[in-house]
N, C-alpha and C positions, 0 to 999 in steps of 0.2 A: 878426527874422522879417520876411519880405517876402511880400506877397500881390499877385498880378496878377489883375484881374477883367475880365470883359467880358460884355456882353449882346447877344443877337441877337433879332430880332423880324420876324414876318411878319403881314400884315393879313388876308389872305383865304386860308384861315381864320386867325384870330388865334391865334398861338402864339409863345411866347418861350422862349429857352434862356439859361441863365446858366452861366458857366464861371469857374473860378478855379484858379490854381496857387499853392500855399502852400510857401514855402521856410523850413524851420526846423531848426536843429541838424543840418544836413547831410542832411535828408530832404526829399523833394519829394512833395507830395500834389496830385493832379489830380482836381478834383471838378466836377460839373455837375448840372443839373436842368432841368426844363421846367415851364412853367405857361401857362395860357390867360388869366391874370388881368391881365397887363400891357397897358395901352392903347396903348403905343408903345415904341420902342427906348429912349427916355430913361428910362422907368420900369424897363425891363429892366436898364439899367445900374445904377440905384440898388439894385434887388433883387439883382443879382449881388454887390454889396458887402455887403449885409445877409446874404446866403446864406453868403458866405465867413466872415464874423464868427460867424455861428451855428455853422458847422462847427467852427471852432477852439475855440469855447466848449464845444459838445456833446462833442467828442472830447478835451477837456482839453489841446489842443495849446498854447493860450495859457498855461495853468497850468504846463506842463512846459517852456516855452521858457526858455532861458538868456538870451535877448535882453531888454534893457530897453526896446527900441524896436520898434515895429510900423510898417512902411511899407506903405501900400496904394497900388498903382498902378492907374490907370484911364485909358482913352483918352477918357473922356466929361467934357468941361468942364461940361456941364449937371449931371451927377450930383454932381460935386465942389462946384459952386457951391451946389446945394441943401443939401448937407450942411454946408458952411462957413457959409452965410448963414441957416441954419434956415428955409429957404423951405418953404412948405406943399406937400404932395403934390397931384397932379392928382386923386386919388381915394383912397378908404380903403385900398386895397391898397398904393399907394406911400407913403401917410402912415404906415401900420404899419411899413413897412421903414425909413423915415426915423426914426421914433420909436425903433425897435430900435437903430439905429446910434447915435443920440444917447444913449440909455441906456448903451450899451456905452462910449462915449467918456467919459461922466461917472463910470463905475464901475471902469474898468480901471486897473490900476497902471502899465500900459505907456504910454510916450510914443508917441502915434499921429500919424503924419504922412501926409498924402495928397499924391500927385504925379500930375499929368496927364502922360501920355506920348502920343506920336503912335501912332495905330493903323495897321495894315496896312503897316508898314515892315519891310523885309527887309534890314537892314544888318549883320547878324551880331552885333549887340550883345546883351548879356544882356537888356536891357529889351525889345528887339524880339522876341527869341527867346521869352521867357515870355509876352509879350503876345499873340503869335501862337498859342501853345498855348491860352491862355485863350479867344481868339477862336474857335479850332477847336472847343474843348469846347462853347462856347455855341452855335455853329452846329449841331454834331452833336446836342446835346440838343434844340434846337428842331426839328430834323428828326425825331428820335425821337418827340417829342410829336405832330408832324403825322402820323406813321405810325400811332401808337396811336389818335389821333383818327379817322383814316380807317378803321382796322380796326373801331373801335367803331361808327361810322356805318354801315359795310358790314354788320356783324352785326345792327344794329338793323333795317336794311332787309330782311335775310333773314328775321328773325323776323316782320316785318310781312307779307312775301309769303307765308310759310308759313301764318300765321293767316288770311290772306285767302282762301286756296284750300282750307281744310279744311272 
């Protein structure tokens, strides 16, 4: 089984997207989510890995995989260093993601290998292809989170204006 992960982040307003492509038993799963809890892109990259692991556990993909190996690809040296060196998270949100990853690594029967790959490469290889999909998913979900945030703020301002003039 192979998983390609990526994170995307914006500061003002703060919003992150995470994306992953999971390749397993001839099937491809493309997943993503958004959150306003990541303080920067490095945290979003760690959260993307945790999100993908949670997905394969929740959907029993890991249990039904014929593969004995799980390879996780990320273009974030920082995220992989934190996972490998058991570095502390910047805040509780990142620490929760790191703890979740470590718990998975200690309890899974699969051999898990992490690989750092170059991001934003378009050389036609399998690695760049799936990394670019994960990158697009992360960016799309970050944008979706920003749109939902903007709509929520707009609706709140409308409610405020309506109550002000009643």
